[in-house]
C-alpha positions in Angstrom: 45.2 78.8 -22.6 41.8 77.3 -21.7 40.2 75.0 -24.2 37.1 76.4 -25.9 33.9 75.7 -23.9 36.3 73.7 -21.8 35.1 73.9 -18.3 32.5 75.2 -15.8 33.8 79.0 -16.0 33.2 78.7 -19.8 29.8 77.2 -19.2 29.0 79.9 -16.7 29.9 82.6 -19.1 27.9 81.3 -21.9 25.0 81.1 -19.6 25.5 84.7 -18.4 25.5 85.9 -22.0 22.3 83.8 -22.8 20.7 85.2 -19.8 21.6 88.8 -20.9 20.0 88.0 -24.3 16.8 86.8 -22.5 16.8 90.0 -20.5 17.4 92.2 -23.7 14.3 90.4 -25.3 12.0 91.7 -22.8 12.2 95.0 -24.3 12.9 96.8 -21.0 16.6 98.4 -21.3 16.7 98.4 -17.5 16.6 94.5 -17.5 20.3 94.4 -18.9 21.7 96.6 -16.0 22.3 93.8 -13.7 24.7 92.0 -16.2 26.8 95.2 -16.6 29.9 95.8 -14.6 30.4 99.1 -13.2 33.3 99.8 -15.6 31.7 98.3 -18.8 32.8 99.4 -22.1 30.5 98.6 -24.9 31.8 99.4 -28.4 29.5 99.9 -31.3 31.4 100.4 -34.7 30.4 102.8 -37.3 29.7 106.4 -38.4 26.3 107.0 -37.1 24.7 108.8 -34.2 24.7 105.6 -31.8 28.4 104.6 -32.7 31.3 104.8 -30.4 32.3 103.7 -26.9 29.5 103.4 -24.3 31.3 103.8 -20.8 29.5 102.6 -17.7 26.2 101.1 -17.0 24.3 104.5 -17.7 25.7 105.1 -21.3 25.2 101.4 -22.1 21.6 101.3 -20.8 20.8 104.6 -22.6 22.1 102.8 -25.8 19.7 99.9 -25.3 16.8 102.4 -24.7 17.7 103.6 -28.0 17.6 100.2 -29.6 14.2 99.4 -27.8 12.7 102.6 -29.2 13.7 101.5 -32.7 12.2 98.0 -32.1 15.5 96.5 -32.5 15.5 92.6 -32.0 18.4 90.0 -31.4 18.2 86.2 -32.2 21.1 84.4 -30.7 22.5 81.7 -33.0 25.9 80.5 -31.7 28.0 80.9 -28.5 31.6 79.9 -27.8 33.6 80.5 -24.8 37.3 80.5 -23.7 38.6 81.7 -20.5 36.9 85.1 -19.6 35.7 85.4 -23.4 32.5 84.6 -25.0 31.7 85.1 -28.6 28.2 85.1 -30.0 26.9 85.1 -33.6 23.1 86.6 -33.7 20.8 88.0 -36.1 19.9 91.6 -35.4 16.9 93.4 -37.1 14.4 96.2 -36.9 11.5 97.3 -39.0 10.3 100.6 -37.5 7.9 100.9 -40.4 9.4 104.1 -42.3 12.8 104.5 -43.9 15.5 101.9 -44.3 15.4 98.7 -42.3 18.2 96.7 -40.9 18.7 92.9 -40.9 22.2 91.2 -40.6 24.4 89.1 -38.7 26.5 90.5 -35.8 29.3 88.8 -33.9 30.0 90.1 -30.3 32.8 89.5 -28.1 32.1 89.7 -24.4 34.8 89.9 -21.8 33.6 88.6 -18.4 34.8 89.3 -14.8 33.0 88.3 -11.4 30.0 87.3 -13.3 29.5 90.7 -15.1 30.1 92.1 -18.6 33.1 94.2 -18.6 33.6 94.7 -22.2 31.5 94.1 -25.5 32.8 94.7 -29.0 30.3 94.5 -31.9 31.3 93.3 -35.2 28.7 93.7 -38.1 28.5 92.1 -41.6 27.1 95.4 -43.3 28.5 98.5 -42.1 26.9 100.5 -44.9 23.4 99.2 -44.1 24.0 99.9 -40.2 25.1 103.5 -40.9 22.1 104.2 -43.2 19.8 102.7 -40.7 20.9 104.5 -37.7 21.4 108.0 -39.4 17.7 107.5 -40.8 16.1 106.8 -37.4 18.5 108.6 -34.9 19.0 112.1 -36.3 21.1 114.4 -34.4 19.8 117.9 -33.7 22.3 120.8 -33.7 24.8 121.4 -30.9 24.8 121.6 -27.9 22.0 118.8 -27.9 22.5 115.4 -28.9 19.8 113.3 -30.4 16.8 115.0 -32.1 14.5 112.8 -30.2 14.8 112.5 -26.6 14.8 108.9 -25.8 
């Protein structure tokens, strides 16, 4: 097992995730696309309209488009790497002006392969706050449509 933050590969992987966060901070969802592997799986926990696995860059970027529409921000705090894994802790928040707000700590576990993110698993500190926020700001319309507002 490789030591945590033990070498050049871990340093490159941490830098990749820092660069991903810089791209995310631009507010342009397409800016994160170059960081995503073709077989990316981005896992969002919860019981809300944006929860579930996002498979492939198209679904992942669509998810980020929804976050951008909700003025969702992320402030990285901590990074640790071991082998092909990077874990970050960041503050995530949104204040869209009406309804419930969200402000909490998240941990993400990223798996890196060939300089691309192949997997991301989100862990949150307050699932109830998350579900309440997303249901309030991302309502579903009746089937067969998906989100009430096309993003």
